N, CA, C and O atoms as a Tinker XYZ file with bonds, in Angstrom:
   320  protein
     1  N    116.014000  100.274000  103.104000    73     2
     2  CA   114.561000  100.979000  103.058000    64     1     3
     3  C    113.816000  100.465000  101.652000    63     2     4     5
     4  O    112.595000  100.324000  101.584000    81     3
     5  N    114.573000  100.249000  100.730000    73     3     6
     6  CA   113.930000   99.716000   99.412000    64     5     7
     7  C    113.183000   98.228000   99.603000    63     6     8     9
     8  O    112.077000   97.895000   99.177000    81     7
     9  N    114.067000   97.501000  100.321000    73     7    10
    10  CA   113.302000   96.078000  100.782000    64     9    11
    11  C    111.999000   96.413000  101.561000    63    10    12    13
    12  O    110.939000   95.984000  101.103000    81    11
    13  N    111.996000   97.174000  102.747000    73    11    14
    14  CA   110.941000   97.724000  103.261000    64    13    15
    15  C    109.809000   98.149000  102.222000    63    14    16    17
    16  O    108.677000   97.672000  102.304000    81    15
    17  N    110.072000   98.820000  101.507000    73    15    18
    18  CA   109.113000   99.431000  100.572000    64    17    19
    19  C    108.174000   98.390000   99.760000    63    18    20    21
    20  O    106.945000   98.366000   99.690000    81    19
    21  N    109.228000   97.454000   99.111000    73    19    22
    22  CA   108.739000   96.454000   98.346000    64    21    23
    23  C    107.921000   95.253000   99.153000    63    22    24    25
    24  O    106.971000   94.634000   98.673000    81    23
    25  N    108.380000   95.090000  100.231000    73    23    26
    26  CA   107.475000   94.097000  101.394000    64    25    27
    27  C    106.079000   95.107000  101.687000    63    26    28    29
    28  O    104.966000   94.667000  101.398000    81    27
    29  N    106.185000   96.007000  102.074000    73    27    30
    30  CA   104.873000   96.890000  102.265000    64    29    31
    31  C    104.053000   96.851000  101.118000    63    30    32    33
    32  O    102.882000   96.494000  101.245000    81    31
    33  N    104.500000   97.165000  100.025000    73    31    34
    34  CA   103.877000   97.272000   98.495000    64    33    35
    35  C    103.229000   96.006000   98.386000    63    34    36    37
    36  O    102.036000   96.092000   98.096000    81    35
    37  N    103.778000   94.614000   98.568000    73    35    38
    38  CA   103.273000   93.623000   98.035000    64    37    39
    39  C    102.409000   93.119000   99.169000    63    38    40    41
    40  O    101.657000   92.216000   98.802000    81    39
    41  N    102.305000   93.459000  100.475000    73    39    42
    42  CA   101.506000   93.337000  101.427000    64    41    43
    43  C    100.224000   94.293000  101.046000    63    42    44    45
    44  O     99.163000   93.693000  100.875000    81    43
    45  N    100.220000   95.340000  100.937000    73    43    46
    46  CA    98.956000   96.250000  100.199000    64    45    47
    47  C     98.336000   95.505000   99.253000    63    46    48    49
    48  O     97.168000   95.138000   99.375000    81    47
    49  N     99.139000   95.207000   98.156000    73    47    50
    50  CA    98.374000   94.351000   97.203000    64    49    51
    51  C     97.775000   93.175000   97.566000    63    50    52    53
    52  O     96.623000   93.018000   97.163000    81    51
    53  N     98.290000   92.278000   98.251000    73    51    54
    54  CA    97.513000   91.042000   98.912000    64    53    55
    55  C     96.372000   91.419000   99.621000    63    54    56    57
    56  O     95.287000   90.839000   99.577000    81    55
    57  N     96.674000   92.493000  100.330000    73    55    58
    58  CA    95.343000   92.778000  101.310000    64    57    59
    59  C     94.291000   93.444000  100.535000    63    58    60    61
    60  O     93.130000   93.440000  100.944000    81    59
    61  N     94.692000   94.116000   99.248000    73    59    62
    62  CA    93.545000   94.623000   98.382000    64    61    63
    63  C     92.853000   93.423000   97.727000    63    62    64    65
    64  O     91.627000   93.404000   97.614000    81    63
    65  N     93.612000   92.442000   97.303000    73    63    66
    66  CA    93.076000   91.439000   96.506000    64    65    67
    67  C     92.318000   90.394000   97.287000    63    66    68    69
    68  O     91.407000   89.681000   96.865000    81    67
    69  N     92.802000   90.418000   98.399000    73    67    70
    70  CA    91.890000   89.571000   99.492000    64    69    71
    71  C     90.324000   90.336000   99.930000    63    70    72    73
    72  O     89.327000   89.747000  100.347000    81    71
    73  N     90.451000   91.494000   99.738000    73    71    74
    74  CA    89.490000   92.082000  100.105000    64    73    75
    75  C     88.271000   92.126000   98.891000    63    74    76    77
    76  O     87.059000   92.285000   99.033000    81    75
    77  N     88.975000   91.950000   97.802000    73    75    78
    78  CA    87.985000   91.821000   96.523000    64    77    79
    79  C     87.694000   90.112000   96.409000    63    78    80    81
    80  O     86.554000   89.758000   96.110000    81    79
    81  N     88.494000   89.330000   96.596000    73    79    82
    82  CA    88.247000   88.015000   96.311000    64    81    83
    83  C     87.503000   87.211000   97.285000    63    82    84    85
    84  O     86.766000   86.317000   96.869000    81    83
    85  N     87.656000   87.506000   98.903000    73    83    86
    86  CA    86.910000   86.749000   99.647000    64    85    87
    87  C     85.434000   86.928000   99.548000    63    86    88    89
    88  O     84.828000   87.891000   99.077000    81    87
    89  N     84.944000   85.794000  100.094000    73    87    90
    90  CA    83.263000   86.041000  100.037000    64    89    91
    91  C     82.757000   86.478000  101.490000    63    90    92    93
    92  O     81.723000   87.145000  101.505000    81    91
    93  N     83.353000   86.185000  102.692000    73    91    94
    94  CA    83.205000   86.571000  104.031000    64    93    95
    95  C     83.176000   88.183000  104.006000    63    94    96    97
    96  O     84.251000   88.721000  103.741000    81    95
    97  N     82.179000   88.927000  104.228000    73    95    98
    98  CA    81.972000   90.188000  104.249000    64    97    99
    99  C     82.925000   90.801000  105.441000    63    98   100   101
   100  O     83.583000   91.823000  105.244000    81    99
   101  N     82.941000   90.261000  106.401000    73    99   102
   102  CA    84.102000   90.756000  107.591000    64   101   103
   103  C     85.284000   90.608000  107.213000    63   102   104   105
   104  O     86.016000   91.587000  107.365000    81   103
   105  N     85.711000   89.704000  106.770000    73   103   106
   106  CA    87.096000   89.348000  106.176000    64   105   107
   107  C     87.619000   90.633000  105.139000    63   106   108   109
   108  O     88.666000   91.279000  105.081000    81   107
   109  N     86.485000   90.654000  104.446000    73   107   110
   110  CA    86.564000   91.636000  103.286000    64   109   111
   111  C     86.989000   93.020000  103.799000    63   110   112   113
   112  O     88.016000   93.576000  103.410000    81   111
   113  N     86.102000   93.566000  104.735000    73   111   114
   114  CA    86.192000   94.777000  105.409000    64   113   115
   115  C     87.572000   95.104000  106.258000    63   114   116   117
   116  O     88.149000   96.189000  106.327000    81   115
   117  N     87.982000   93.696000  106.963000    73   115   118
   118  CA    89.256000   93.952000  107.606000    64   117   119
   119  C     90.477000   94.048000  106.693000    63   118   120   121
   120  O     91.429000   94.792000  106.929000    81   119
   121  N     90.365000   93.098000  105.449000    73   119   122
   122  CA    91.576000   93.279000  104.799000    64   121   123
   123  C     91.636000   94.240000  103.742000    63   122   124   125
   124  O     92.564000   94.313000  102.937000    81   123
   125  N     90.444000   95.110000  103.767000    73   123   126
   126  CA    90.510000   96.523000  103.244000    64   125   127
   127  C     90.696000   97.614000  103.987000    63   126   128   129
   128  O     90.608000   98.704000  103.421000    81   127
   129  N     90.984000   97.557000  105.380000    73   127   130
   130  CA    91.462000   98.159000  106.331000    64   129   131
   131  C     92.745000   98.142000  106.163000    63   130   132   133
   132  O     93.402000   99.149000  105.898000    81   131
   133  N     93.293000   96.794000  106.330000    73   131   134
   134  CA    94.612000   96.719000  106.543000    64   133   135
   135  C     95.352000   97.134000  105.337000    63   134   136   137
   136  O     96.552000   97.368000  105.480000    81   135
   137  N     94.649000   97.302000  103.794000    73   135   138
   138  CA    95.522000   97.498000  102.792000    64   137   139
   139  C     95.455000   99.279000  102.938000    63   138   140   141
   140  O     96.405000   99.879000  102.438000    81   139
   141  N     94.483000  100.011000  103.531000    73   139   142
   142  CA    94.601000  101.195000  103.799000    64   141   143
   143  C     95.770000  101.488000  104.881000    63   142   144   145
   144  O     96.397000  102.540000  104.758000    81   143
   145  N     96.053000  100.697000  105.822000    73   143   146
   146  CA    96.740000  100.718000  106.797000    64   145   147
   147  C     98.436000  100.755000  106.294000    63   146   148   149
   148  O     99.339000  101.513000  106.649000    81   147
   149  N     98.436000   99.532000  105.264000    73   147   150
   150  CA    99.941000   99.567000  104.414000    64   149   151
   151  C     99.974000  100.497000  103.435000    63   150   152   153
   152  O    101.078000  100.762000  102.958000    81   151
   153  N     98.928000  101.103000  102.989000    73   151   154
   154  CA    99.067000  102.245000  102.008000    64   153   155
   155  C     99.746000  103.505000  103.028000    63   154   156   157
   156  O    100.769000  104.067000  102.638000    81   155
   157  N     99.252000  103.813000  104.054000    73   155   158
   158  CA    99.671000  104.867000  105.055000    64   157   159
   159  C    101.141000  104.750000  105.190000    63   158   160   161
   160  O    101.860000  105.729000  104.988000    81   159
   161  N    101.732000  103.317000  105.604000    73   159   162
   162  CA   102.899000  103.137000  106.053000    64   161   163
   163  C    103.723000  103.487000  104.502000    63   162   164   165
   164  O    104.788000  104.105000  104.510000    81   163
   165  N    103.222000  103.116000  103.491000    73   163   166
   166  CA   104.032000  103.475000  102.472000    64   165   167
   167  C    104.312000  105.012000  102.136000    63   166   168   169
   168  O    105.335000  105.424000  101.589000    81   167
   169  N    103.287000  105.748000  102.535000    73   167   170
   170  CA   103.281000  107.303000  102.581000    64   169   171
   171  C    104.260000  107.973000  103.468000    63   170   172   173
   172  O    104.810000  109.057000  103.276000    81   171
   173  N    104.408000  107.065000  104.590000    73   171   174
   174  CA   105.482000  107.445000  105.665000    64   173   175
   175  C    106.773000  107.293000  104.868000    63   174   176   177
   176  O    107.548000  108.249000  104.869000    81   175
   177  N    107.030000  106.387000  104.308000    73   175   178
   178  CA   108.032000  105.885000  103.651000    64   177   179
   179  C    108.530000  106.794000  102.695000    63   178   180   181
   180  O    109.728000  107.020000  102.527000    81   179
   181  N    107.402000  107.429000  101.935000    73   179   182
   182  CA   107.721000  108.042000  100.793000    64   181   183
   183  C    107.694000  109.796000  101.247000    63   182   184   185
   184  O    107.586000  110.768000  100.499000    81   183
   185  N    107.816000  109.756000  102.531000    73   183   186
   186  CA   108.029000  111.290000  103.195000    64   185   187
   187  C    106.691000  112.110000  102.853000    63   186   188   189
   188  O    106.702000  113.323000  102.644000    81   187
   189  N    105.665000  111.400000  102.825000    73   187   190
   190  CA   104.323000  112.334000  102.732000    64   189   191
   191  C    103.495000  112.076000  103.942000    63   190   192   193
   192  O    102.460000  111.422000  103.816000    81   191
   193  N    103.911000  112.598000  105.265000    73   191   194
   194  CA   103.246000  112.316000  106.341000    64   193   195
   195  C    101.962000  113.001000  106.345000    63   194   196   197
   196  O    101.218000  112.494000  107.186000    81   195
   197  N    101.428000  113.973000  105.708000    73   195   198
   198  CA   100.073000  114.602000  105.732000    64   197   199
   199  C     99.107000  113.570000  105.162000    63   198   200   201
   200  O     98.031000  113.231000  105.654000    81   199
   201  N     99.714000  113.099000  103.966000    73   199   202
   202  CA    98.699000  111.971000  103.182000    64   201   203
   203  C     98.631000  110.712000  104.095000    63   202   204   205
   204  O     97.573000  110.134000  104.348000    81   203
   205  N     99.809000  110.349000  104.552000    73   203   206
   206  CA    99.763000  109.283000  105.626000    64   205   207
   207  C     98.804000  109.578000  106.767000    63   206   208   209
   208  O     98.095000  108.611000  107.045000    81   207
   209  N     98.642000  110.447000  107.350000    73   207   210
   210  CA    97.651000  110.602000  108.300000    64   209   211
   211  C     96.260000  110.409000  107.922000    63   210   212   213
   212  O     95.417000  109.695000  108.464000    81   211
   213  N     96.126000  111.397000  106.587000    73   211   214
   214  CA    94.507000  111.359000  106.217000    64   213   215
   215  C     94.274000  109.826000  105.700000    63   214   216   217
   216  O     93.147000  109.330000  105.712000    81   215
   217  N     95.313000  109.184000  105.291000    73   215   218
   218  CA    94.894000  107.631000  104.923000    64   217   219
   219  C     94.566000  106.835000  105.929000    63   218   220   221
   220  O     93.640000  106.026000  105.881000    81   219
   221  N     95.401000  107.043000  107.015000    73   219   222
   222  CA    95.235000  106.181000  108.252000    64   221   223
   223  C     93.710000  106.652000  108.960000    63   222   224   225
   224  O     92.852000  105.838000  109.301000    81   223
   225  N     93.598000  108.027000  109.083000    73   223   226
   226  CA    92.349000  108.209000  109.538000    64   225   227
   227  C     91.096000  107.987000  108.733000    63   226   228   229
   228  O     90.164000  107.397000  109.279000    81   227
   229  N     90.983000  108.386000  107.530000    73   227   230
   230  CA    89.813000  108.455000  106.921000    64   229   231
   231  C     89.931000  106.858000  106.076000    63   230   232   233
   232  O     88.995000  106.065000  106.170000    81   231
   233  N     90.928000  106.588000  105.428000    73   231   234
   234  CA    91.002000  105.304000  104.492000    64   233   235
   235  C     90.629000  104.106000  105.570000    63   234   236   237
   236  O     89.637000  103.401000  105.387000    81   235
   237  N     91.514000  103.929000  106.723000    73   235   238
   238  CA    91.615000  102.760000  107.400000    64   237   239
   239  C     90.574000  102.961000  108.501000    63   238   240   241
   240  O     89.703000  102.113000  108.692000    81   239
   241  N     90.651000  103.973000  109.156000    73   239   242
   242  CA    89.815000  104.182000  110.174000    64   241   243
   243  C     88.533000  104.140000  109.890000    63   242   244   245
   244  O     87.940000  103.071000  110.036000    81   243
   245  N     87.923000  105.165000  109.479000    73   243   246
   246  CA    86.487000  105.791000  109.406000    64   245   247
   247  C     85.702000  104.984000  108.365000    63   246   248   249
   248  O     84.514000  104.690000  108.500000    81   247
   249  N     86.637000  104.576000  107.079000    73   247   250
   250  CA    85.858000  103.790000  106.325000    64   249   251
   251  C     85.602000  102.266000  106.789000    63   250   252   253
   252  O     84.546000  101.692000  106.524000    81   251
   253  N     86.739000  101.608000  107.561000    73   251   254
   254  CA    86.258000  100.553000  107.983000    64   253   255
   255  C     85.155000  100.503000  108.920000    63   254   256   257
   256  O     84.188000   99.757000  108.761000    81   255
   257  N     85.306000  101.339000  109.948000    73   255   258
   258  CA    84.074000  101.570000  110.987000    64   257   259
   259  C     82.869000  101.756000  110.261000    63   258   260   261
   260  O     81.892000  101.194000  110.755000    81   259
   261  N     82.664000  102.465000  109.108000    73   259   262
   262  CA    81.455000  102.796000  108.563000    64   261   263
   263  C     81.028000  101.544000  107.621000    63   262   264   265
   264  O     79.893000  101.687000  107.168000    81   263
   265  N     81.589000  100.521000  107.282000    73   263   266
   266  CA    81.601000   99.187000  106.660000    64   265   267
   267  C     80.917000   98.520000  107.660000    63   266   268   269
   268  O     79.764000   98.134000  107.465000    81   267
   269  N     81.630000   98.296000  108.959000    73   267   270
   270  CA    81.084000   97.435000  110.219000    64   269   271
   271  C     79.620000   98.100000  110.513000    63   270   272   273
   272  O     78.660000   97.343000  110.657000    81   271
   273  N     79.487000   99.201000  110.582000    73   271   274
   274  CA    78.409000   99.673000  110.922000    64   273   275
   275  C     77.073000   99.432000  109.966000    63   274   276   277
   276  O     75.948000   99.263000  110.437000    81   275
   277  N     77.438000   99.447000  108.248000    73   275   278
   278  CA    76.497000   99.218000  107.560000    64   277   279
   279  C     76.263000   97.649000  107.706000    63   278   280   281
   280  O     75.106000   97.232000  107.665000    81   279
   281  N     77.293000   96.794000  107.871000    73   279   282
   282  CA    76.929000   95.418000  108.022000    64   281   283
   283  C     75.941000   95.100000  109.119000    63   282   284   285
   284  O     75.074000   94.227000  109.084000    81   283
   285  N     76.214000   95.964000  110.120000    73   283   286
   286  CA    75.295000   95.326000  111.266000    64   285   287
   287  C     73.999000   95.790000  110.992000    63   286   288   289
   288  O     73.079000   95.088000  111.412000    81   287
   289  N     73.668000   97.025000  110.256000    73   287   290
   290  CA    72.369000   97.387000  109.978000    64   289   291
   291  C     72.037000   96.389000  109.105000    63   290   292   293
   292  O     71.046000   95.792000  109.525000    81   291
   293  N     72.522000   95.868000  107.866000    73   291   294
   294  CA    71.975000   95.004000  106.933000    64   293   295
   295  C     71.712000   93.519000  107.766000    63   294   296   297
   296  O     70.831000   92.792000  107.305000    81   295
   297  N     72.459000   93.061000  108.977000    73   295   298
   298  CA    72.159000   91.874000  109.527000    64   297   299
   299  C     70.745000   92.066000  110.318000    63   298   300   301
   300  O     69.814000   91.263000  110.389000    81   299
   301  N     70.862000   93.385000  110.901000    73   299   302
   302  CA    69.480000   93.589000  111.892000    64   301   303
   303  C     68.080000   93.470000  110.869000    63   302   304   305
   304  O     66.986000   93.046000  111.240000    81   303
   305  N     68.367000   93.878000  109.718000    73   303   306
   306  CA    67.113000   93.794000  108.853000    64   305   307
   307  C     67.178000   92.644000  108.667000    63   306   308   309
   308  O     66.245000   92.160000  109.308000    81   307
   309  N     67.898000   91.607000  108.005000    73   307   310
   310  CA    67.773000   90.587000  107.725000    64   309   311
   311  C     67.024000   89.657000  109.076000    63   310   312   313
   312  O     66.393000   88.672000  108.693000    81   311
   313  N     67.044000   89.826000  110.132000    73   311   314
   314  CA    66.805000   89.041000  111.055000    64   313   315
   315  C     65.555000   89.518000  111.715000    63   314   316   317
   316  O     65.040000   88.821000  112.589000    81   315
   317  N     65.014000   90.692000  111.347000    73   315   318
   318  CA    63.850000   91.364000  111.807000    64   317   319
   319  C     62.874000   91.759000  110.893000    63   318   320
   320  O     61.863000   92.343000  111.284000    81   319
């Protein structure tokens, strides 16, 4: 179980760094969503299912959707 915890922790850090470092906005949003998803898996491993559900719904799901919605609005303003 500790090995799984370490692997998921490293993946979370890699996705968070990817979200900060990459220049492509879509990749950054997807990496941020993946970091939130991995964080919610970590919360499940740590026996905090309520926090995991909140992180999955808000941190990964809703936030990623809002970022993509904002990116679409920005692109439509640039074209028009």
